[in-house]
C-alpha positions in Angstrom: -33.6 18.0 3.1 -32.4 16.6 -0.9 -28.6 18.4 0.0 -28.5 16.4 3.2 -28.8 13.2 1.8 -26.3 14.3 -1.5 -23.9 14.8 1.0 -25.0 11.7 3.1 -25.0 9.3 0.1 -21.2 11.3 -1.2 -19.9 10.0 1.9 -20.6 7.1 1.7 -19.3 6.3 -1.1 -16.0 8.2 -0.2 -15.5 5.4 3.2 -17.0 2.2 1.2 -13.9 3.2 -1.6 -11.4 3.6 1.7 -12.8 0.2 3.1 -11.8 -1.7 -0.2 -8.4 0.2 -0.8 -7.9 -0.7 2.8 -9.3 -4.6 2.2 -7.4 -5.3 -0.9 -4.3 -4.0 0.8 -4.6 -6.4 3.7 -5.9 -9.2 1.9 -4.7 -9.5 -1.4 -0.8 -8.6 0.0 1.1 -12.7 -0.5 3.8 -13.1 1.4 6.9 -14.1 0.2 9.6 -16.7 0.9 10.7 -14.5 3.9 7.3 -14.1 5.2 7.1 -10.2 4.0 3.9 -8.8 2.9 4.6 -8.2 -1.0 2.4 -7.4 -3.3 3.6 -7.0 -7.4 1.2 -6.2 -10.0 2.8 -4.8 -13.3 6.4 -4.3 -12.0 5.2 -2.1 -9.2 5.1 -3.3 -5.4 4.0 -1.5 -2.2 6.0 -2.1 1.7 5.3 -0.6 4.0 8.4 1.1 5.6 9.9 -0.7 9.2 12.7 1.2 10.5 14.1 4.6 10.8 17.1 4.4 8.5 15.9 6.6 6.1 14.5 9.4 7.6 13.4 12.2 7.3 13.1 11.4 4.0 11.0 8.3 4.9 10.0 7.5 8.0 8.7 4.3 10.2 5.0 3.2 8.9 4.6 5.0 5.8 4.0 3.1 2.4 6.4 3.0 -0.3 5.7 2.2 -3.7 8.4 1.1 -5.6 8.7 0.2 -9.4 11.1 -2.5 -11.6 13.9 -0.4 -12.7 16.7 -1.7 -14.9 19.5 -1.7 -13.3 21.2 0.9 -15.9 18.4 3.2 -15.0 19.2 3.6 -11.8 21.9 6.1 -10.9 23.6 7.7 -7.8 20.8 9.0 -5.5 18.2 6.8 -6.4 16.7 5.2 -3.2 16.4 1.4 -4.3 14.7 -1.3 -2.3 16.6 -5.0 -2.5 16.6 -8.1 -0.3 19.6 -8.4 2.1 22.3 -10.5 2.7 22.2 -9.9 6.4 21.8 -13.2 8.1 20.3 -11.9 11.2 17.7 -10.1 9.1 16.7 -13.3 7.0 16.2 -11.8 3.2 14.3 -9.1 4.3 13.9 -5.6 2.4 15.5 -2.7 2.5 15.5 0.2 1.5 18.2 2.7 1.1 20.0 5.8 -1.0 22.2 5.0 -3.2 25.6 6.1 -2.9 28.0 4.9 -5.6 27.7 2.7 -8.5 31.5 0.6 -9.3 31.4 -2.6 -11.9 33.6 -5.5 -11.1 33.7 -8.4 -13.8 30.9 -7.1 -15.9 28.4 -6.8 -13.1 26.8 -4.1 -11.2 27.4 -3.3 -7.4 25.9 0.0 -6.3 26.8 1.1 -2.7 24.2 2.1 -0.7 23.4 4.0 2.7 20.4 4.8 4.8 20.2 9.1 5.3 20.0 8.3 8.9 23.0 5.9 9.2 26.2 7.2 10.1 28.4 4.3 7.4 27.3 2.9 4.5 25.9 -0.1 3.9 28.4 -3.7 4.1 28.2 -5.0 1.0 27.5 -3.8 -2.1 24.0 -4.2 -3.6 23.7 -6.2 -6.6 21.1 -5.9 -10.3 19.5 -9.6 -8.8 19.1 -8.0 -5.8 17.3 -5.4 -6.1 12.9 -5.7 -5.9 13.1 -1.5 -8.0 13.5 2.4 -7.3 10.7 4.2 -5.1 8.4 5.9 -7.0 6.0 7.1 -4.2 5.7 7.9 -1.3 2.7 7.8 1.0 2.4 9.0 4.9 0.9 6.7 7.9 -0.7 4.0 5.8 1.2 1.3 6.6 0.9 2.0 10.6 -2.8 1.3 9.8 -2.4 -1.4 7.4 0.0 -3.3 9.2 -1.7 -2.9 12.9 -5.3 -4.6 10.5 -2.8 -7.5 9.5 -2.5 -8.4 13.5 -5.2 -7.2 14.7 -8.2 -9.2 13.1 -11.0 -7.5 15.2 -10.1 -4.0 14.6 -10.3 -4.9 11.1 -13.9 -6.1 11.4 -14.8 -3.2 12.7 -11.7 -0.6 10.7 -12.9 -2.1 7.4 -15.8 -5.3 7.0 -18.7 -3.7 9.4 -18.1 -0.1 7.9 -19.3 -2.2 4.2 -22.0 -4.0 5.9 -23.6 -0.7 7.4 -23.0 1.1 4.2 -24.5 -2.2 1.5 -27.3 -2.1 4.5 -28.2 1.7 3.7 -27.8 0.7 -0.1 -30.3 -1.4 0.5 -32.8 -0.1 1.7 -32.6 2.9 0.3 -33.0 0.6 -3.5 -35.6 -1.4 -1.7 -37.5 2.7 -0.6 -37.2 3.4 -4.5 -38.0 -0.2 -5.8 -41.8 0.9 -3.3 -41.7 4.7 -4.3 -42.2 3.6 -8.2 -44.3 0.8 -7.6 -46.7 3.6 -6.2 -45.8 5.6 -8.7 -47.2 2.7 -11.7 -50.3 2.1 -9.1 -51.6 5.4 -8.8 -50.9 5.6 -12.9 -52.7 2.6 -12.7 -56.3 4.0 -11.0 -56.3 7.6 -13.5 
């Protein structure tokens, strides 16, 4: 019975931590001027892949972690996220691979292309538009985060409700431990 309680407690803790992480991703992510959700902590940002332009390396729904990087550290074949100048995209971030680096009037320009695109992007990227270099990919998590950001009922059922249930169970356990401690003290007083 003790093993079952330990396993249950460990699972509850893991679920609680997952819920907290999801809560942080959904609730704490601020929106930028273009309405995109973007977190920047110590130079790192978390974003969701929204299109298939970088498939198969980055799938729609993947989370990517990008790091603000000095332009002199960027190389051909690096994958960067930058702000689009395309009016149709309204300043949305794009994640593409650097295929060439040139310098014009002392300013570096990065030619980029999506791995799944046939042609390179029209406008070279200047360093002032670069948000960072991709450091890490977390598959599929972005779909869940985007879904919970747009669907409050799902957010409640997937994050808030499990957290409340786990907290209630923990409070119940604390009360039971406190009561058993009181009973032990009562027995010692009777001796």
